[in-house]
C-alpha positions as CSV (number, residue, x, y, z in Angstrom):
1,M,28.6,62.5,-10.0
2,K,29.7,66.1,-10.3
3,R,33.4,66.9,-10.6
4,L,35.2,68.9,-7.9
5,A,35.8,72.6,-8.5
6,P,39.1,73.4,-10.2
7,K,40.5,74.9,-7.0
8,K,39.6,71.8,-5.0
9,Q,41.2,69.6,-7.7
10,V,44.5,71.6,-7.4
11,Q,44.4,71.0,-3.6
12,V,43.8,67.2,-4.1
13,L,46.7,66.9,-6.6
14,A,49.0,68.9,-4.3
15,A,48.2,66.5,-1.5
16,L,48.4,63.3,-3.5
17,T,51.8,64.1,-5.1
18,E,53.3,64.9,-1.7
19,G,52.7,61.4,-0.4
20,M,49.3,61.8,1.3
21,P,47.0,58.7,1.3
22,I,43.6,59.0,-0.3
23,N,41.6,58.7,3.0
24,A,43.7,61.4,4.6
25,V,43.1,63.7,1.6
26,C,39.4,63.1,2.0
27,R,39.5,64.0,5.7
28,V,41.7,67.1,5.3
29,L,39.9,68.5,2.3
30,K,36.5,67.3,3.3
31,T,35.7,65.6,0.1
32,G,34.4,62.2,-1.0
33,K,36.7,59.3,-1.8
34,H,35.1,58.7,-5.2
35,A,35.7,62.3,-6.1
36,V,39.4,62.0,-5.3
37,L,39.6,58.7,-7.3
38,R,38.0,60.5,-10.2
39,V,40.7,63.2,-10.1
40,I,43.4,60.6,-10.1
41,A,41.9,58.7,-13.0
42,E,41.1,61.7,-15.2
43,T,44.4,63.5,-14.5
44,G,46.4,60.4,-15.1
45,A,44.7,59.7,-18.4
46,A,45.1,63.3,-19.6
47,L,48.8,63.5,-18.6
48,A,49.5,60.1,-20.2
49,D,48.0,61.2,-23.5
50,Y,49.8,64.6,-23.4
51,S,53.2,63.0,-22.6
52,D,52.7,60.4,-25.3
53,K,52.1,63.0,-28.0
54,K,54.6,65.7,-26.7
55,F,57.6,63.6,-25.8
56,R,58.7,62.8,-29.3
57,N,62.0,63.4,-31.3
58,L,63.9,64.0,-28.0
59,V,67.6,64.6,-28.1
60,V,69.0,62.6,-25.2
61,E,72.7,62.4,-24.6
62,R,72.6,60.0,-21.6
63,L,69.7,57.6,-21.0
64,A,69.4,55.5,-17.9
65,M,66.8,52.8,-17.5
66,D,65.8,50.6,-14.6
67,E,62.8,49.0,-12.9
68,Q,61.1,49.5,-9.5
69,W,59.1,46.8,-7.7
70,Q,55.6,47.2,-6.2
71,Y,52.5,45.0,-6.0
72,V,48.9,45.4,-6.8
73,G,46.1,43.9,-4.8
74,K,48.2,41.3,-3.1
75,H,51.9,40.5,-2.5
76,G,53.3,38.1,-5.0
77,Q,54.7,35.7,-2.4
78,R,51.2,35.4,-0.8
79,M,49.4,34.4,-4.0
80,H,48.6,30.7,-4.5
81,K,48.1,31.2,-8.2
82,K,49.0,33.8,-10.8
83,E,46.5,36.4,-11.7
84,A,46.7,38.8,-14.7
85,D,45.9,42.0,-12.8
86,R,47.2,41.2,-9.3
87,G,50.6,40.5,-7.8
88,D,54.0,41.9,-8.4
89,F,54.3,44.7,-11.0
90,W,57.3,46.7,-11.9
91,L,57.6,50.3,-13.0
92,W,60.0,50.4,-16.0
93,A,61.3,54.0,-16.5
94,G,63.9,55.8,-18.5
95,I,65.4,59.1,-17.5
96,D,67.5,61.7,-19.3
97,S,70.4,61.9,-16.9
98,D,71.1,65.5,-17.8
99,T,67.6,67.0,-17.8
100,K,66.0,64.6,-15.3
101,L,63.1,64.1,-17.8
102,I,61.3,60.8,-17.6
103,V,61.2,60.0,-21.3
104,S,58.9,57.0,-20.9
105,H,57.5,54.5,-18.4
106,H,55.6,51.2,-18.4
107,I,53.9,49.2,-15.7
108,G,54.3,45.4,-16.2
109,R,55.9,42.3,-15.1
110,R,59.7,41.9,-15.0
111,D,60.0,39.7,-18.0
112,L,61.1,39.9,-21.7
113,D,57.7,40.9,-23.1
114,A,57.3,43.9,-20.8
115,G,61.0,44.8,-21.3
116,E,60.5,44.8,-25.1
117,H,57.3,46.9,-24.9
118,F,59.1,49.5,-22.8
119,I,62.3,49.6,-24.8
120,E,60.5,49.8,-28.2
121,D,58.5,52.7,-26.9
122,I,61.4,54.7,-25.4
123,A,63.5,54.1,-28.5
124,S,60.8,55.6,-30.7
125,R,60.9,58.8,-28.7
126,I,64.6,59.5,-29.0
127,T,66.5,60.8,-32.1
128,G,70.2,61.0,-32.7
129,Y,73.1,59.4,-30.8
130,V,72.4,58.3,-27.2
131,Q,74.5,56.7,-24.5
132,I,72.5,54.1,-22.6
133,A,73.1,52.7,-19.1
134,T,71.1,49.9,-17.4
135,D,71.5,47.0,-15.0
136,P,72.5,43.7,-16.5
137,H,68.8,42.4,-16.8
138,K,68.7,40.2,-19.9
139,S,65.7,42.0,-21.4
140,Y,67.8,45.1,-21.9
141,V,70.7,43.3,-23.5
142,R,68.4,41.4,-25.8
143,H,66.2,44.3,-27.0
144,I,68.3,47.5,-26.9
145,Q,70.3,46.7,-30.0
146,T,67.2,45.7,-31.9
147,H,65.2,48.8,-31.2
148,F,67.9,51.5,-31.0
149,G,69.5,50.5,-34.2
150,P,71.2,47.7,-36.0
151,T,74.6,49.4,-35.9
152,R,76.7,50.8,-33.1
153,I,76.8,54.2,-34.7
154,S,73.4,55.3,-33.3
155,F,74.0,54.4,-29.6
156,A,76.5,53.1,-27.0
157,Y,75.5,50.9,-24.2
158,A,77.0,49.9,-20.9
159,T,75.7,48.1,-17.8
160,E,76.2,48.9,-14.2
161,S,76.2,46.0,-11.8
162,K,76.1,46.4,-8.0
163,I,78.0,44.0,-5.8
164,F,76.4,43.4,-2.4
165,I,77.8,41.8,0.8
166,D,75.1,39.2,0.6
167,P,73.8,37.8,-2.7
168,F,70.9,39.9,-4.0
169,L,68.7,39.1,-7.0
170,P,66.0,41.7,-7.8
171,E,63.8,39.1,-9.5
172,K,63.7,37.0,-6.3
173,F,63.3,39.9,-3.9
174,P,59.5,39.9,-3.9
175,T,59.3,36.2,-3.1
176,K,62.1,36.2,-0.5
177,R,61.6,39.6,1.0
178,K,63.5,41.0,3.9
179,N,63.3,44.5,5.1
180,G,66.1,46.5,3.7
181,I,68.7,45.6,1.0
182,P,72.2,44.3,1.7
183,K,75.0,46.8,1.8
184,I,76.6,47.6,-1.5
185,I,80.4,46.9,-1.8
186,K,81.0,48.4,-5.2
187,A,79.5,49.0,-8.6
188,E,81.1,47.6,-11.7
189,R,80.5,49.1,-15.2
190,E,81.0,47.1,-18.4
191,T,80.7,48.1,-22.1
192,V,78.1,46.1,-24.1
193,F,77.8,48.0,-27.4
194,G,79.8,50.8,-28.9
195,Y,82.1,53.1,-27.0
196,P,80.3,54.5,-24.0
197,D,82.0,56.7,-21.5
198,L,82.1,54.4,-18.4
199,R,82.8,57.4,-16.1
200,T,79.2,58.7,-16.8
201,S,77.4,55.4,-17.6
202,T,75.4,55.1,-14.4
203,T,71.9,54.3,-13.3
204,C,72.1,56.5,-10.1
205,H,69.7,59.1,-11.6
206,I,66.9,56.8,-12.3
207,E,67.4,55.1,-8.9
208,R,67.1,58.6,-7.3
209,F,63.9,59.2,-9.2
210,F,62.5,55.9,-7.9
211,L,63.3,57.1,-4.4
212,T,61.2,60.2,-5.2
213,V,58.3,57.9,-6.3
214,R,58.6,55.9,-3.1
215,Q,58.4,59.0,-1.0
216,E,55.8,61.0,-2.9
217,L,53.4,58.4,-4.3
218,K,51.7,56.5,-1.4
219,R,51.0,53.5,-3.6
220,F,54.7,52.7,-3.8
221,Q,55.4,53.1,0.0
222,R,56.7,49.9,1.6
223,L,55.1,48.2,4.6
224,G,51.9,50.3,4.4
225,L,48.2,49.9,3.4
226,G,48.3,52.5,0.6
227,Y,49.2,50.0,-2.1
228,S,47.0,49.9,-5.2
229,K,44.0,47.5,-5.2
230,D,43.3,47.9,-9.0
231,L,45.8,47.7,-11.8
232,A,44.2,50.3,-14.0
233,M,44.1,52.9,-11.2
234,H,47.7,52.0,-10.4
235,C,48.7,52.9,-13.9
236,K,46.8,56.1,-13.9
237,A,48.1,57.2,-10.6
238,T,51.7,56.5,-11.7
239,A,51.1,58.5,-15.0
240,M,49.7,61.4,-12.9
241,Q,52.8,61.4,-10.6
242,I,55.3,61.2,-13.4
243,G,53.5,63.8,-15.5
244,I,53.4,66.3,-12.7
245,Y,57.1,65.5,-11.9
246,N,58.1,66.2,-15.6
247,L,56.0,69.4,-16.0
248,C,55.7,71.0,-12.6
249,R,58.6,69.9,-10.4
250,K,61.5,72.4,-10.3
251,H,65.0,71.1,-9.7
252,A,67.8,73.2,-8.0
253,S,70.3,71.3,-10.1
254,L,68.6,72.5,-13.3
255,G,68.5,76.2,-12.3
256,R,65.0,76.0,-10.9
257,K,63.7,74.6,-14.1
258,T,61.4,71.6,-14.6
259,P,62.7,68.5,-16.5
260,A,60.4,69.4,-19.4
261,Q,61.9,72.9,-19.6
262,A,65.4,71.6,-19.4
263,A,64.7,69.2,-22.2
264,G,63.3,71.9,-24.4
265,V,59.8,70.3,-24.4
266,E,58.1,73.2,-22.6
267,D,58.8,77.0,-22.5
268,K,57.7,77.4,-18.9
269,A,57.1,75.5,-15.7
270,W,53.6,74.3,-15.3
271,T,51.4,74.8,-12.3
272,L,48.8,72.4,-10.9
273,E,46.2,74.8,-12.3
274,D,47.6,74.2,-15.8
275,V,47.3,70.4,-15.1
276,V,43.7,70.8,-14.1
277,A,43.0,72.9,-17.2
278,L,44.7,70.3,-19.4
279,T,42.5,67.5,-17.8
280,A,39.3,69.5,-18.4
281,A,40.2,70.1,-22.0
282,Y,41.1,66.5,-22.6
283,H,37.8,65.2,-21.2
284,A,35.6,68.0,-22.7
285,P,34.8,66.1,-25.9
286,R,33.9,63.0,-23.9
287,K,31.6,65.0,-21.6
288,A,29.9,66.5,-24.7
289,I,29.3,63.0,-26.1
290,V,27.9,61.8,-22.8
291,A,25.7,64.8,-22.6
292,A,24.4,64.2,-26.1
293,I,23.7,60.5,-25.4
294,K,21.8,61.5,-22.2
295,A,19.8,64.1,-24.0
296,K,18.9,61.7,-26.8
297,A,17.8,59.1,-24.2
298,K,15.7,61.7,-22.4
299,R,13.9,62.6,-25.7
300,E,13.3,59.0,-26.5
301,R,11.7,58.5,-23.0
302,E,9.5,61.5,-23.5
303,D,8.5,60.4,-26.9
304,A,7.6,57.0,-25.6
305,V,5.4,58.5,-22.8
306,F,3.7,60.8,-25.4
307,L,3.0,58.0,-27.8
308,A,1.6,55.8,-25.0
309,A,-0.6,58.6,-23.8
310,L,-1.8,59.2,-27.4
311,A,-2.6,55.6,-27.9
312,Q,-4.6,55.5,-24.7
313,A,-6.5,58.6,-25.7
314,E,-7.5,57.0,-29.1
315,L,-8.9,54.1,-27.2
């Protein structure tokens, strides 16, 4: 299947990252569904690879981490048995509260293993002293000290707990879901390691980013039919959205800079044309390999036909 023209890919990315569902993109831009899915898969893979290599040795003064719930294929409370690639999955993400850069993210369950994978990765990307803020989820408390350093000199850590009118447990929310979340009475902050500044130890910035994801990535919208049906595509679509957010989305609070600019990772704001060019460059070696394999297969078929014809002539 041929790829869409670069200009059409830009239009597809613009529509997808503003919350438009795939079928609507196909109708508005008059393109096929498989072509749109290919743009998502290839762009997500390219941006994930670029971010993994580029976002290293970051200086982050304030890091906030949290998780956002969504499901793939089927709602967790409607499943009769557990499946590896269906059910409730959580977006683990960490944000630089000053530059709004999403330092790292991970799609997985809300358990200790997924938490350790995420925390180990994000710790490997940050250098120097950092002040960390999370919710009181036990995975953070267990793994942060292990992966951010054995001493309290390299980091400080505080938790922010929200007190609701009615009892609310995030891990039980998917199985006992009600529309809406109880009203928050207050937020309490507590020192866990080191000497964090409790006045600025908050998870509000990562929670605001999660609201952006809910609004602008259709797969995360509640009470709709746009949810992901495939886990691999869910991961690539999320990587696409976060990559474009980091590289292309300008913030008024940052002086019309992108998070990557504010963090010193990039010199200029990217355009969607830049993203399409990056994707093409990332997949160019693979396309060359595929073309070579096809050419070799074609030659082998032609040789087989020639040898068969030669054998027939000799008879």
